[in-house]
BALUMDREN-943178 format. One record per residue (C-alpha): residue in one letter; x, y, z. Coordinates in pm, 1 decimal. Layout:
! BALUMDREN-943178
R,residu,c1,c2,c3
R,A,X,Y,Z
...
! end
This chain:
! BALUMDREN-943178
R,residu,c1,c2,c3
R,M,1.3,-2.9,-2.0
R,D,260.3,254.0,105.1
R,R,537.5,246.0,-147.3
R,D,755.0,473.1,64.9
R,D,746.8,214.7,353.3
R,A,1106.4,65.6,410.9
R,H,949.5,-278.2,375.5
R,H,705.5,-234.1,82.8
R,K,908.7,-398.6,-176.2
R,E,974.6,-703.9,39.7
R,A,620.5,-731.0,145.1
R,A,478.0,-689.2,-196.8
R,L,715.4,-961.4,-347.2
R,S,631.1,-1201.8,-67.4
R,Y,251.7,-1170.9,-27.9
R,P,172.7,-1359.6,-367.0
R,S,390.9,-1658.6,-260.8
R,L,222.1,-1661.9,95.0
R,L,-110.8,-1672.7,-75.6
R,K,5.3,-1982.9,-301.1
R,N,170.9,-2174.3,-35.2
R,Y,-60.1,-2141.0,256.2
R,R,-438.9,-2223.2,284.7
R,N,-501.6,-1960.2,528.8
R,L,-313.5,-1642.5,650.1
R,V,-405.8,-1587.2,1010.3
R,T,-436.4,-1246.5,1179.7
R,S,-604.7,-1113.6,1480.4
R,N,-863.5,-815.4,1533.4
R,F,-581.3,-661.6,1726.7
R,V,-341.6,-662.9,1443.1
R,I,-605.6,-533.2,1202.3
R,A,-679.3,-243.4,1437.4
R,E,-303.5,-153.3,1468.2
R,T,-249.7,-160.7,1099.8
R,Y,-573.0,25.0,1024.3
R,I,-461.8,322.7,1237.0
R,I,-113.0,332.0,1084.5
R,I,-253.4,318.9,724.7
R,L,-512.7,595.0,854.7
R,N,-220.7,807.9,968.6
R,E,11.3,746.0,687.4
R,L,-224.0,719.0,366.8
R,G,-564.4,854.2,475.1
R,H,-900.1,735.7,537.4
R,Q,-979.7,609.7,191.6
R,A,-675.4,375.5,202.6
R,A,-747.0,245.8,548.3
R,I,-1117.5,165.2,424.0
R,V,-964.5,-26.2,119.9
R,F,-732.6,-228.2,366.2
R,L,-1043.3,-338.7,568.8
R,E,-1247.1,-421.1,256.1
R,K,-948.8,-625.0,100.2
R,L,-921.1,-818.7,423.0
R,K,-1286.3,-886.3,442.1
R,A,-1295.8,-1001.0,82.2
R,S,-1010.9,-1252.8,95.7
R,P,-1120.1,-1594.1,158.1
R,Q,-771.3,-1679.0,273.3
R,I,-744.9,-1434.2,546.8
R,L,-859.4,-1580.8,876.6
R,K,-938.7,-1314.6,1148.7
R,V,-909.5,-1456.1,1491.9
R,Y,-1081.2,-1251.5,1767.6
R,S,-915.0,-1205.8,2111.5
R,N,-1114.0,-1290.8,2426.2
R,E,-1065.2,-1272.0,2785.4
R,D,-888.4,-1598.4,2799.6
R,I,-631.5,-1515.5,2543.3
R,E,-573.8,-1172.8,2675.2
R,T,-518.0,-1315.5,3037.7
R,E,-242.5,-1539.5,2898.1
R,G,-90.7,-1249.2,2698.7
R,E,-96.9,-1049.1,3001.8
R,F,103.2,-1312.0,3172.8
R,I,348.7,-1318.6,2867.8
R,L,396.1,-940.8,2934.3
R,S,472.8,-967.1,3319.1
R,K,700.6,-1273.5,3266.8
R,Y,917.0,-1120.3,3009.9
R,S,977.6,-790.0,3161.4
R,D,1299.9,-743.1,2976.4
R,Q,1127.4,-747.0,2642.4
R,N,941.6,-462.1,2494.8
R,F,645.0,-664.6,2350.4
R,S,322.2,-476.8,2282.0
R,Y,-17.0,-607.7,2406.5
R,T,-91.0,-698.6,2045.7
R,D,228.5,-891.3,2022.1
R,A,165.9,-1088.0,2334.6
R,V,-201.8,-1173.6,2215.7
R,S,-53.0,-1292.0,1890.3
R,F,196.2,-1517.0,2055.6
R,V,-96.4,-1656.9,2223.3
R,I,-298.2,-1710.0,1910.9
R,M,14.5,-1855.4,1733.8
R,K,67.0,-2102.6,2035.6
R,R,-294.7,-2208.6,2053.5
R,R,-310.7,-2259.0,1658.8
R,K,40.2,-2413.5,1652.6
R,I,159.1,-2160.0,1417.2
R,K,534.4,-2173.7,1372.3
R,K,583.0,-1873.0,1130.6
R,A,480.3,-1530.5,1111.6
R,F,487.8,-1275.3,839.7
R,S,614.9,-955.7,1013.0
R,F,877.5,-702.2,1024.7
R,G,837.7,-636.9,1368.6
R,K,1129.4,-727.0,1605.4
R,P,960.1,-994.3,1849.8
R,F,843.9,-1212.3,1545.2
! end
């Protein structure tokens, strides 16, 4: 979306092979919320809405919703690893990955 982003080229090249090689790409409502606000701030309202529409239209994107149980486990991770700068979304993502036995993440963030 943002051609000026430092990771745009790598992401744009990787995304088609991810869709080809994986039945589903899993994300969470927290990751979507964070991504939406970044796109809104960087590219504007229309681009942020297009992002949401494309996610919704893709049959391969599986959105997992956080819940109290997932967040409690995520909060435990945050308290246990006080030497790390994980975000709340990172911790919730770790829990979702663990529960769904997901071993790989497509991310340019440090914890992944």
